[in-house]
Every structure is written in C-alpha cells, then in structure tokens.
Residue, then its C-alpha position, 0 to 999 in steps of 0.5 A: q677581533v670583534q665582539l658579538v652581543e646577543s639580546g632578546g631572549g626570554l621566557v615565552q609560551v608554546g606558540g609564541s614568538l621572540r626576536l633575537s638580535c646580535a650586534a657586532s662591536r664595530r660596523t667596519f667588520d668585514t663579515r662574510a656570514m652570520g649565523w645562529f646556533r643553539q645549545a640545550p643542556g647536555k647537548e652539542r651546539e647545533f646549527v639553527a640559521a645563517i645568512r650570507w652577508s653578500g646577497g643575503s641568502t639564508s640557510y635553516s635547519d630542518s627543525v626550524k624551517g618555516r618558523f624562524t627567519v634570519s635577516r641582517d642589517d648591512t650598515n650596522k652589522m646586525v643579524y636577527l632571528q625572528m622565531n615564531r610558533l615556538k616549541p618546548e624543544d626550542t628551549a636553549v641558549y642561542y648563540c650568534a656567530a660570525r665568519d670573516r673568512t671567504y667561503y664558497g658554496t652554501v652558507p656555513r652551517r658548522v660550528a668550526e666554520y665560524d670565527y666569532w661567537g657571542q655569549g649567548t641568550q637564553v630562550t625558554v619555551s614553556s608548555 
C-alpha cells in the first residue's frame, strides 16, 4: 500500500497559475505511471495529465494541452502539475493517482487503470 497526498490547490483568478504537488508515502514505491484527474460537482472524474515513470513521456487531455505541464521527481516519488492560463472550467477537485502495474503502449488515461489515489485538492478559478 502507498498513500498519495496532494497539495498546492487554492483560489486563483482567470489567467493565473497554480502548481500542484503529489507526494507518495514511501520513496521505494515502484510506480509505473502517475497522473492527475479532476472532478467538478455533478460530473465524472476526468483525465487531465499523466507521466510515464520510466522515460517521462507525458499525456494530456485536449482541454489542458498547451496550458498544463506534468513532471516528476524520480528520487522522491513526487509528481507535479503546473497549471497556467487557468480558466473557470478548470475549477474542480484535482486528484493524484499512481499505477504500480506494468503496462504497454501509451500512458494510462482511465480512472480504472490506476491503483492508488490521493484525497484531492480544490482548485477554484474565479472570473
């Protein structure tokens, strides 16, 4: 078992930036991929961004591509989400996720493909 803890959420105005962080409870965790998902009230949890641990290849949803950047810290088992040019539609609870199972092909983008989840951090973008 591993625990994930997100931080960095908050209130920001349209066009602003936030940097989210996600820390794993143990550095020996053999993660294969880590990702970010978000969920707005009344909506399903949706994919935002993910990073392959080996090699660091990334994947983004169309809605955030060009504005968000996901990165990782190999040693400390941390993942970050730099969010720029924020829009009101980015408002949601953001969740960090990790997968410890081997996979092939593209970085996982579905909720069911991840094994561990954080408690979430609220991001609110005001206009």
